[in-house]
N, C-alpha and C positions, 0 to 999 in steps of 0.2 A: 303472342297475340298482343296483350295488354301493351307491350311498349312499342308494339309495330304500328297495331290500327285503334287502340285506346279500347276503354272497357266501361261498361255499367255496372255496378255494383248496387244491390238488395240490402236495404237498409231496413224495412218496415216490414214487420210480419204483417200479415192480413189473413192469415188463416182461421186463428181463434178468434171466439165470438168475445170473449172477453180478453179486454187487452192486458191485463193484470198476467194472464195465462201465457203471454206472448214472448212479455220481459222475463217471465220466470222461466219460461224454455232456452233463453238467451242463456240466462245464466247458467244454466244446468248442462247446457252445451259447453261454456270455459268452463265446468267443473267446479265452479264455486258453490258451497255447501249452504247458503242462503237462498238458494233456489229451492231449497227443502221447505223451507218455511210454507209456501203457499202451497203445495201438494197436501203438507200435513195440514195444515189452516182449513181448506176447502174438506177434509176428511176423504180425498181420492188414493189415501195410504191404506191396504186392509191386509191385515197380518194373521196368519197361523199356519197349520202345518200345509203339507203338500197337497194330499185330499184333499182339505176344508177348503183351501183355497182357489183348486179347480172346482169344487162345484159352487162357491160362492161366486167366483166369477163368470160360471155358466148362467146361474141363476141372474146376474144381473145384466149379461148381455139380452139374457131373453127377454126381462123385464123392459129395457130399451125399445128390444123388437115391436114387444107389445106396443109398445107408446106410439109407435110409427115412426122410429130413427130408426137412420142408417148406421148399424153398429158391428165392430172388426171386433174378435179376439184374438190375441198374440200370445205364443208361449215358446219356451225355448229350445222344444226339442220336435221334430217329426212326426215322433211317436205320440203327443200329447196333441198335437196338432190334429193327428189322423182321428184319435179320439173324438175329442172336441166335434170335429165336423161331422163324424158317424153320428153323434148323440144330437147336433143339429137339425140333421137333416133328416132322425130318426122322427122328435120331436115336432118336425115338420108335416111329417108326412102322417102321424097320428094314428097309426094303424090304418091308413086308407092303401091300398095295393097303387102300387106308384105305375103313370103309364110308359111309355117306350123311354127306355133306359140307355145309356151308354158308357162305357168305362172310360174315366179319364186318366190321366198320366199316374195321377198319385194312386191309383187303384180303388179309389172311392169311383162311387156310381153316381149319375146326375138325371133327373129327369124334370120337366116341365113344374117352374115353380123354386126350384133350387138356384143357389147363387154362388157363381163360379168366379175363380177370376184368373186372369191372361197372363202369363210369365214368359212372353218377348215379346218385343217391337215389331209390328208388321207393316210399314207404311202401305201396303197394297190392299191393306182391307181398311178402307177409310169408313170411318164413320161422319166426316162431317168434309169439306171442301180444305179444312184446314186441320182436322185430327183424324187421328188413325189409331186401331186396337194399339195399348202399350202394355210392357210391364206393370204389373199391379193394379190396371182396370179391376174393376169387379163389374158383375153383370147377372143380370134375373134372366132364367131360361124360360122362354117365350115357346119355343118348340123344338123338338128334337127329329129332323128330315131323316127317310130310312138310310141315307147314304152314310148316316152318323155325323153329320153336320149338325150346327146350332144355331136358331135365331135367337139373338140375344136384346136386352134394353139395359144400357150401363145405370148404375144404381143412382148415380149421381147426376148426370145432364139427362138420362131419361132416352137419350138418342140410340137407335138400333143398329144393328148390324148382324151379318150372315157368316160366322165361323165355319171355314168347311173344315170337313172329316182329318185331315192331312193335320190341321192346325191344331185339332182337338185334340188329336192321339197325341201330340209333339208336350202342346204349350199349354193345358187347360188343366186346371183342379177345383176342387171344391171351395167356396172361398167365403165360408163362414168364419174361418180360425186360419192363420201363418204363422209360422216363424217370425222373431222378430228380425231374424239374418236377412229375409226375402222381403221385408213388409216396408221398406224405403219408397216405394210406389205408390204405396194405397193412402187413401184419405177417406173418412169416415165422417159420422157425428159424432160418435160416442166411441172411445178404444177401451176395452178390458185386458190388461197382459197380465203374466204371471212373471214374477219375478224371481229367479232361483238363487240371488244373492253373487253369481259367478259371473253376472256379465261384465262390460265395459262398458266406460261413460257414453261412449258412442250409440252401443245398441241403446241404452235406457234412453236416450236422446230419440233416436229412431222410435222408441216405443210410444216415450210420451209427446208424442207429436202428431199422431194418426188423426187423431178426432180435432174436429173442431169445435164442438160444443163441451166437451168433459174427456180428460184420459185418466183411467184407474190403473193403479199399480196393486197386486196380490203379491205381496211380499212373503216367501216361504222362511220363517224363521223360527221353529222349533221342532222337534228329532221328528224321525219318520215311523218310531215305535220299534224298529230294528234293533235288539237285544248288542247287535255287534259295534252300533254305532254310539252305544250310550258313554263309552270311555274318550267320547274324541271332545276335544275342549269347547267347541263351540257346543257341543250339548251337554257337558257338566257347567258351562257358564255362557249361556245363550247370550248371544248381543241382542239390543234394542233393536228393532225397525228403523230409528235414525244411524244406529252403527252402521247396520247394512247397506242402507244408501249412501252414507258417508264412503263406505269402502269401495262400492260400485264407481261412485264420483271420482276417486282416485286411483281408478283403474283406468289407465288409456291406452 
């Protein structure tokens, strides 16, 4: 296509509030370890055991939400994502009975006030003359109709759309948290993501480029308390956070 018709190349990042973060993300994409300096200096890297990191991630996400920011949690497994989504919804309801609920494709329930994420592009579901419902879009539920459809508002643009029941049952999940693997279409004000240490550079890049204002990595660097893992080399001689991140950058 480029040879025959020509092409435009995007050379400047405009997503991030801080231009330095844009530069750091480009170095991260190329696998340059110098990129880690930005995230470490800005205190964007948090370390600890898996349980503590999940709790800290959730607490930081909750604080951003309370501060009026649109924030997203990312995790490496669907099980952890489901747990974070359930915790977020339970916190939002705060003991108040939910209004009409609907089951989503991930098995979670949603009602008015919940954040959801759409998982497939559908040009027939128009949001504006030039926009439509896309994979990775996040929405706030405004109404659940008796037929199982959802009236929703986009978390970023504020535009409204009606999602029919057929689309909801096949392509809608709770949107407080998502897996890093499926986060490529997501944009938020801030991102809080869990790194297990086994990710590839591309996954780390995807994670650390979802938030406009800040992106935080919660790195698991200590043992899980299981006596069977005490003899593993990484438990006997644990890696530093920088070691873990450098290994991720080297994993293409």
